N, C-alpha and C positions, 0 to 999 in steps of 0.2 A: 146155734142152740139157744132157745129162749128159756131162761131159768127163772124168771120172777113174773109177777102178775103184769097184766097189760095196762092197768090203770093205777100207777103207783101213787097218785094223788089220793085215791080213796083208801089205799091200805096205809097211807102214812100218817103219822101223828104230826101235830103241830110243831114248829120249831121251838127249842128249849126256851125256858123262861128267862134265862140269863142273857140271851142275845149274842152270846160270845160264839165265835166260830170254832168248831172243833174239827181237827184235822183226822181224816181216816186214810190210812195207807192200805192200798189193795194190791196184792201180788196176784196177778191173773194174767195167763198168756193169751186168753181169748178177748181180744181188744173189743169186740162187739159188745160183750157183757159190760165191761168197764164204762164204755162210751154211753150206753144206755142208763147206767146207774148214775153218771155225773149229774144230770138234772134232778133226779130223784133225791140224791144226797143234798144238793143245794136247796131244794124245797124244803127240806127238814132241817136245814141249818148246819150242814156239814160240808166241809171241802174235801173232795175226794182226790187223793194223789195216786194215780195209776202207775204201776210199773209192771213190765212183762216178764221179769225174772228176779231171782233171789240177789243177784249181785246189785242190780240197780236198787232193789229194796234196802240192801245194807247202806247204800249210799245215801238214801233218804234217811234211814234211821240214825246215821252219824250227823245229819244236818239239823235235825229236830225230833221232839218227842211226838207221839201220836196218841190221840184219845182211844183209838181202836186200830188194829192191824187185822185185815181180812186176808187170809193166806191160802192160796190154792195148794194142795199137797203135792200135785204133780206139775212141775215147771222145769223148763230148760235151765241148764248151768247150776242151778242150786235148788233142789226140791225143798218143799215146805218144812219138813222135819230138820233139815240141814241149816235153813235158814234161821228157824226157831232156835237151834243150838248156837248159832253165831250171835243171835240177839241175846241170848242167855249169858254169853260171855262178855259182850260189849255194854248192853244196857239192860241189865236183868230186871230192873223195875218195869220194863215193858212186856215181860213175858205173860203177865196176867191180863193182857189187853188183846190177846189173839182171839180170832174166830177163824177156825180152819174150815175150808170147803174143798169138796172133792166129788166127783162123779163116780168113783170107784167103790161103791158100797160093797161091803163083804171082803175087802182087802185087810187081811189079818195084821199086816205090818203097821197099816195106818191106824186101824183100830187100836192096836197095842200101844202105839205112840200116843194116841190121844188119851187113852187111859192113864198111861204113865205120867203125862203132863197136866192131867186133869183139865184137858181142853174143851172149849166150846166147839161144837162141830155141827156144820150144815151139810146135808147131802144134795147134790144137784139132781134134779132140779128142785129149787126152793122158790117160795113166794117172798114178795118183798116184806110182808108182814113178819114172817119168820126171821128174816135179816134184822128188821128193826127190833123184834123181841131179843134176839141174840146180842144186838148192840146195847140195849138196855140192861141186860144181864151183866155184860162186861163193864159198863159205865157203874152200876151199882157195886159191883164187886171191887172196882178200883177207885170208887169215890169221885168219879169224873163227872 
């Protein structure tokens, strides 16, 4: 499933002024999506760290902080809401860095959770510019 624009270079903004590499953790069980986003993020000055489940995501969270965490709501082993709650208990300062993604628009449980945590949400399919806009919202919110 293709969930972003075909020409990411045109949708992308130039790398940040600071030149510092920002790490993005992406929890997504569709590896084709993360593999296609790796060069897009690299072009924009980010290092994407992909994981396919919440357990591996928690291991990454324990090893470093991330500028942004992109989290699919429906994942094996540890779904997005449970992953968020685990991060909330271990590294609560990272909770404002989440961008949640899902293809399950209209799912009341997901929508209620996003409202409850005041989360940033992208519905699949989304364009790369929407993703970059969401990242900028998170970075402005967190001072990153």
